[in-house]
C-alpha positions as CSV (number, residue, x, y, z in Angstrom):
1,M,106.0,96.9,56.5
2,E,104.4,94.1,55.2
3,I,100.7,93.6,56.6
4,I,99.7,89.3,56.8
5,V,95.5,89.1,57.6
6,E,95.3,85.5,57.5
7,K,91.7,83.2,58.0
8,T,92.2,80.5,60.1
9,N,89.7,77.6,60.8
10,G,91.3,76.1,63.8
11,L,89.8,75.1,67.3
12,P,88.6,78.2,68.9
13,V,89.9,78.4,72.4
14,Q,86.3,78.1,74.1
15,Q,85.2,75.2,72.4
16,S,88.3,73.2,73.3
17,A,88.3,70.5,75.8
18,I,90.8,72.4,78.1
19,E,91.8,75.8,79.3
20,I,94.0,77.0,81.9
21,V,93.8,80.8,82.8
22,E,95.6,82.4,85.4
23,R,95.3,86.5,87.2
24,K,97.9,87.7,89.9
25,G,95.4,90.2,91.7
26,L,97.3,93.7,92.9
27,G,98.9,92.7,95.8
28,H,100.7,89.7,94.3
29,P,104.5,90.4,94.7
30,D,105.2,90.2,91.1
31,T,102.2,92.4,90.9
32,L,103.8,94.9,93.0
33,C,107.0,94.7,91.1
34,D,104.7,95.3,87.7
35,R,103.2,98.5,89.5
36,A,106.2,99.7,90.9
37,A,107.9,99.3,87.7
38,E,105.1,101.9,86.0
39,E,104.6,104.0,88.5
40,L,108.1,105.3,88.2
41,S,108.1,105.8,84.2
42,I,104.9,107.6,84.8
43,A,106.7,109.9,87.4
44,F,109.8,110.2,85.7
45,S,107.7,111.2,82.1
46,K,105.8,113.7,84.5
47,Y,108.6,114.9,86.0
48,Y,110.6,115.6,82.6
49,L,107.8,117.1,80.8
50,E,107.5,119.7,83.6
51,K,110.9,120.4,83.9
52,F,112.0,120.1,80.4
53,G,108.9,120.1,78.1
54,R,109.5,116.4,76.6
55,V,109.5,113.3,77.8
56,L,113.2,111.8,78.1
57,H,114.7,108.3,77.5
58,H,114.1,106.2,80.5
59,N,113.5,102.1,81.2
60,I,112.9,100.9,84.8
61,D,111.7,97.6,83.8
62,K,113.8,95.8,86.3
63,C,112.4,95.7,89.6
64,L,113.3,92.8,91.9
65,L,111.3,92.5,95.3
66,V,112.5,90.7,98.2
67,G,110.3,89.2,100.5
68,G,110.4,90.2,104.6
69,R,110.1,88.5,107.7
70,S,106.6,88.8,109.7
71,E,105.2,87.2,113.3
72,V,101.5,86.5,112.7
73,C,99.2,85.6,115.0
74,F,95.5,85.5,115.4
75,G,94.6,89.0,116.3
76,G,97.5,90.6,115.1
77,G,101.3,90.3,114.4
78,K,104.2,92.4,113.2
79,V,106.8,92.7,110.6
80,T,110.2,92.0,111.6
81,T,112.3,91.8,108.5
82,P,111.4,94.9,106.0
83,M,110.5,93.8,102.6
84,H,113.3,95.2,100.1
85,L,112.1,96.6,96.8
86,I,115.4,96.9,94.2
87,I,114.6,99.0,91.4
88,V,116.9,99.0,88.6
89,G,116.6,101.0,85.0
90,R,117.9,103.7,82.6
91,A,117.0,107.1,83.2
92,V,118.2,111.1,82.0
93,E,120.2,112.2,85.0
94,S,120.6,115.0,84.0
95,V,119.8,117.9,81.7
96,G,122.8,120.9,80.8
97,K,123.7,121.3,84.8
98,E,120.3,120.4,85.9
99,K,120.5,117.0,88.2
100,V,117.0,114.5,88.0
101,P,116.2,113.7,91.2
102,L,115.6,109.9,90.8
103,E,116.3,108.4,93.7
104,E,113.7,110.8,95.8
105,I,111.3,110.5,92.6
106,A,111.6,106.8,93.4
107,R,111.3,106.6,97.0
108,E,108.3,109.4,96.9
109,T,106.5,107.8,94.4
110,T,106.6,104.2,95.5
111,Y,105.6,105.0,99.8
112,R,102.3,107.2,97.9
113,W,101.2,104.5,95.5
114,L,102.1,101.8,98.1
115,K,99.8,103.9,100.6
116,E,97.1,104.0,98.2
117,R,97.1,100.1,97.1
118,L,97.7,98.2,100.3
119,R,95.4,98.7,103.2
120,F,98.0,97.7,106.1
121,I,101.4,98.5,104.8
122,E,103.4,101.1,106.5
123,P,105.6,102.1,103.4
124,E,108.3,103.7,105.4
125,K,108.5,101.1,108.2
126,N,107.7,97.9,105.9
127,V,109.3,98.8,102.8
128,I,113.3,99.6,102.0
129,V,113.7,101.1,98.5
130,E,116.6,100.7,96.9
131,T,117.7,102.7,93.6
132,R,120.2,101.7,91.1
133,I,119.2,104.2,87.7
134,R,121.9,105.0,85.5
135,T,121.8,107.0,82.3
136,G,121.2,104.6,79.0
137,S,123.0,104.5,76.2
138,A,123.9,107.3,73.7
139,E,121.7,104.9,70.6
140,L,119.1,104.5,72.6
141,R,118.1,107.8,73.7
142,A,118.9,109.3,70.0
143,T,115.7,107.1,69.5
144,F,113.8,110.0,71.1
145,D,115.4,112.5,68.3
146,S,113.4,111.7,65.8
147,S,109.7,113.8,64.6
148,I,108.0,110.3,64.6
149,P,109.7,108.0,67.5
150,L,112.4,105.4,66.8
151,A,112.1,101.6,68.3
152,N,113.6,101.5,71.3
153,D,114.3,97.7,71.2
154,T,113.5,94.7,68.9
155,S,110.5,93.4,70.2
156,I,107.3,91.1,70.1
157,G,103.8,92.4,70.8
158,V,100.9,90.1,71.3
159,G,97.0,90.5,71.9
160,F,94.0,88.6,70.9
161,S,90.0,89.1,71.4
162,P,87.5,88.8,72.8
163,M,88.2,86.9,76.1
164,T,86.8,83.4,76.7
165,E,84.3,82.6,79.5
166,T,86.8,81.4,81.6
167,E,89.0,84.5,81.0
168,S,86.4,86.3,82.0
169,L,85.4,85.1,85.0
170,V,89.3,84.7,86.1
171,Y,89.9,88.1,85.3
172,H,86.4,90.1,87.0
173,T,86.8,87.5,89.8
174,E,89.8,88.8,91.2
175,Q,89.1,92.8,90.4
176,F,85.5,91.9,92.5
177,L,87.6,90.5,95.5
178,N,89.7,93.4,95.0
179,S,86.5,96.2,94.9
180,P,86.1,98.5,97.5
181,E,82.7,96.7,97.8
182,V,83.8,93.6,99.0
183,K,86.8,95.0,101.1
184,R,84.1,96.7,103.0
185,D,81.8,93.4,103.7
186,Y,84.8,91.5,104.4
187,P,88.0,93.8,105.5
188,M,90.2,90.6,106.5
189,I,90.7,90.0,102.2
190,G,93.9,91.1,101.7
191,E,95.0,92.7,98.3
192,D,97.6,89.3,97.4
193,I,95.1,87.3,95.5
194,K,96.2,84.8,92.7
195,I,93.2,82.7,90.7
196,M,93.9,79.9,88.7
197,G,91.3,78.6,86.4
198,V,90.9,75.0,85.0
199,R,88.1,74.5,82.6
200,I,87.5,70.7,81.5
201,N,84.9,70.6,79.1
202,N,81.9,72.4,80.8
203,C,83.1,72.5,84.3
204,I,85.7,75.4,85.9
205,N,87.5,74.9,88.7
206,L,89.0,77.7,90.3
207,T,91.9,77.7,92.7
208,I,92.1,81.3,95.0
209,A,94.5,82.5,97.3
210,I,93.8,85.0,99.6
211,A,95.9,86.2,101.8
212,F,94.3,87.1,105.2
213,V,94.3,89.6,107.3
214,S,95.6,88.4,110.9
215,R,94.1,92.0,112.8
216,F,90.6,91.1,112.1
217,I,90.6,87.5,112.8
218,L,90.5,86.5,116.6
219,S,90.8,82.8,116.6
220,K,91.5,79.3,114.1
221,D,87.4,78.9,114.1
222,A,86.9,82.2,113.6
223,Y,89.2,82.1,110.4
224,F,87.4,78.9,109.2
225,D,84.2,80.8,109.5
226,M,85.0,83.4,107.9
227,K,86.5,81.3,104.8
228,S,83.0,79.5,104.6
229,N,81.1,82.6,104.2
230,L,83.3,84.3,101.9
231,L,83.4,81.0,99.8
232,E,79.4,81.2,99.7
233,Y,79.7,84.8,98.8
234,I,81.8,84.2,95.9
235,H,79.8,81.3,94.5
236,T,77.5,83.5,94.5
237,F,79.4,86.1,91.9
238,V,80.8,84.0,90.1
239,G,77.1,82.2,89.5
240,K,76.4,85.4,87.4
241,L,79.4,85.4,85.3
242,T,78.7,81.8,83.6
243,T,76.9,79.1,83.0
244,C,79.3,76.5,83.2
245,E,79.3,74.5,86.6
246,V,82.1,75.9,89.1
247,S,84.1,74.7,91.6
248,I,86.1,76.7,94.1
249,A,89.0,75.7,96.2
250,L,90.0,78.6,99.0
251,N,93.3,78.7,100.3
252,A,93.7,74.9,99.7
253,A,96.8,74.7,101.8
254,D,95.1,75.2,104.8
255,N,94.9,72.4,107.3
256,Y,92.7,72.9,110.3
257,K,94.3,69.9,112.4
258,K,97.3,71.0,111.6
259,D,96.8,75.1,112.2
260,I,98.0,76.1,108.8
261,V,96.6,78.7,107.7
262,Y,97.2,81.6,105.4
263,L,97.3,84.5,107.9
264,T,99.2,87.9,107.1
265,V,99.6,91.0,109.2
266,T,100.2,93.4,105.7
267,G,97.5,91.0,103.2
268,T,100.6,90.2,101.0
269,S,102.6,87.2,101.2
270,T,105.7,89.3,100.4
271,E,105.9,90.1,104.3
272,C,106.9,86.7,104.9
273,G,109.4,85.6,102.3
274,D,107.3,85.4,99.0
275,D,109.2,87.6,96.1
276,G,108.6,89.3,93.2
277,Q,110.4,90.3,90.1
278,V,108.7,92.6,87.1
279,G,107.6,90.4,84.0
280,R,106.7,87.5,86.1
281,G,102.8,88.2,86.4
282,N,99.9,89.1,84.2
283,R,100.6,90.1,80.7
284,A,99.3,93.6,79.2
285,N,95.9,92.1,79.1
286,G,95.7,91.5,83.1
287,L,96.2,87.2,82.2
288,I,98.4,85.2,82.2
289,T,97.0,83.0,79.7
290,P,99.5,79.3,78.0
291,Y,96.5,78.5,75.8
292,R,96.8,81.8,73.5
293,P,99.7,83.7,72.1
294,M,101.8,85.2,74.5
295,T,104.7,87.4,74.8
296,L,107.6,87.4,77.3
297,E,108.1,90.9,77.2
298,A,107.2,93.1,80.4
299,T,105.2,96.3,79.3
300,A,105.5,98.1,82.9
301,G,108.6,100.6,83.3
302,K,109.3,100.6,79.7
303,N,109.5,104.2,78.4
304,P,106.0,105.3,76.8
305,I,108.0,106.9,73.9
306,T,109.7,104.7,71.9
307,H,110.1,101.1,73.9
308,T,107.6,98.9,71.4
309,G,107.6,96.3,74.1
310,K,104.8,98.7,75.8
311,L,103.7,100.0,72.8
312,Y,103.1,97.2,70.3
313,N,101.5,95.0,73.5
314,L,98.9,97.8,73.9
315,A,98.3,98.4,70.3
316,A,98.0,94.9,69.0
317,G,95.3,93.9,71.9
318,E,93.7,97.3,70.8
319,I,93.6,96.3,67.1
320,S,92.2,92.9,67.7
321,A,89.5,94.0,70.0
322,E,88.4,96.9,67.5
323,I,88.5,94.1,64.7
324,T,86.0,91.7,66.7
325,K,83.7,94.6,66.8
326,E,83.1,94.0,63.0
327,P,80.2,92.2,62.0
328,D,81.3,88.6,61.0
329,I,84.8,88.4,62.5
330,S,84.7,86.4,66.0
331,D,87.8,85.9,67.2
332,A,91.3,88.0,66.3
333,E,94.8,88.0,67.2
334,C,97.6,90.2,66.9
335,Y,101.5,89.9,66.0
336,L,103.6,93.2,65.7
337,V,107.3,92.8,65.4
338,S,109.4,96.2,65.8
339,Q,113.1,96.6,64.7
340,I,115.3,98.6,66.6
341,G,116.3,102.3,64.5
342,R,112.6,101.9,62.8
343,P,110.2,104.4,63.4
344,I,107.7,103.0,65.6
345,T,105.0,103.4,63.3
346,E,106.5,100.6,60.9
347,P,106.6,97.1,62.4
348,Q,109.4,95.0,60.3
349,I,105.7,92.7,60.2
350,I,102.3,92.7,61.4
351,H,100.4,89.2,61.2
352,V,96.2,89.2,62.0
353,K,94.7,86.0,62.4
354,I,90.9,85.8,62.4
355,R,88.0,83.7,62.2
356,S,85.5,85.2,60.0
357,N,82.6,84.3,57.8
358,L,83.8,87.6,55.3
359,E,84.8,86.8,51.9
360,K,88.9,87.0,52.6
361,K,89.6,90.2,50.3
362,V,86.7,91.6,52.4
363,A,88.0,90.5,55.8
364,E,91.3,92.1,54.6
365,E,90.5,95.3,53.7
366,K,88.6,96.0,57.4
367,C,91.4,94.3,59.3
368,R,94.0,96.3,57.5
369,D,91.8,99.4,57.6
370,I,91.8,98.8,61.2
371,I,95.5,98.7,61.6
372,K,97.0,101.7,60.1
373,K,94.6,103.6,62.2
374,H,96.4,102.2,65.4
375,L,99.5,102.6,63.6
376,G,99.4,105.9,63.2
377,Q,97.7,106.5,66.7
378,M,100.9,105.1,67.8
379,P,102.9,108.5,68.8
380,Q,100.4,109.3,71.1
381,L,99.9,106.3,73.1
382,W,101.8,107.8,75.3
383,N,99.4,110.3,76.8
384,G,96.8,107.4,78.0
385,I,99.9,105.5,79.1
386,L,100.8,108.5,81.4
387,E,96.9,109.7,82.1
388,R,96.5,105.5,83.0
389,H,93.8,105.1,80.6
390,Y,95.0,101.6,80.1
391,S,95.5,98.4,82.3
392,L,99.0,97.1,81.5
393,F,99.4,94.2,84.1
């Protein structure tokens, strides 16, 4: 195992002229797919634990949401064609003579969290759940049968810390708009929210798309009045988070003269044709950050015991965050690469980049201690994952 700690003098993202950040909210079709995959991984893990005493092999990380159709109008509307959620993956189907009810768990789990997360979806009526889950290969199942789990895949995990002001603004604005407090004040805000943040020097432009819920809006004029009020409300919130000049475009495709508005029955665009897929949304830190190191690895749905595509992305973020708590280390990036079949505690390479005033040897020692601590904790990460202590998307 090779650990490389490197001091970098590159321009920090916060000081660059341009920065672009995106977040897809909890009702976005891609986020719904991530949620479906992860909730099912947790449900399978807990079932295996209860029935067989340990988490068994599974990877439920291939999920597709096919958008439905709806007829929407001011004051109401209806879903005319259900959304179709297709869940694909691998899981242990039976132990001895006892069969695992994979399909039943998938359907019950999906309908339960949909009811909890989306206020206006009727899951049994609006969503068809289809499963294509089979037993995984003997080679991958064997990675579980070791005192220290063996890597399920050759994967890359990436993390960085801290967030820039723009990243924090985008993340917390979506969290705010999807909070119970805001939903009480503005019930017409659907859960499908997407925010694109573009910073040019000291000016930030937020383009926010919000699926408005039709039952709360009785006319076109009422829609634009509510939108205007909401825009002022958001400006007040973001003004508390940044000293930058902020401009906000809300539902930018709206056109009063052409009767174009963003109106939905259920609060998510997937009711009327927008589709979703696991891994196309936020990374493990909850953001899409093209000006930062990222991996294309999807964390959602991968098993929490051996799949380094999940574990290493979480660990890289945790390592970076702890390193930047050290005095005189302002920024950190962490890259972990696994090799299939090796213990998860032994990446084939660990590369950490830091910005620091510390003497190189001192900085390296501090980073190595933190890295080794987190690698030692890797076999226990699954407990926190099942208890939802980590946000994965």
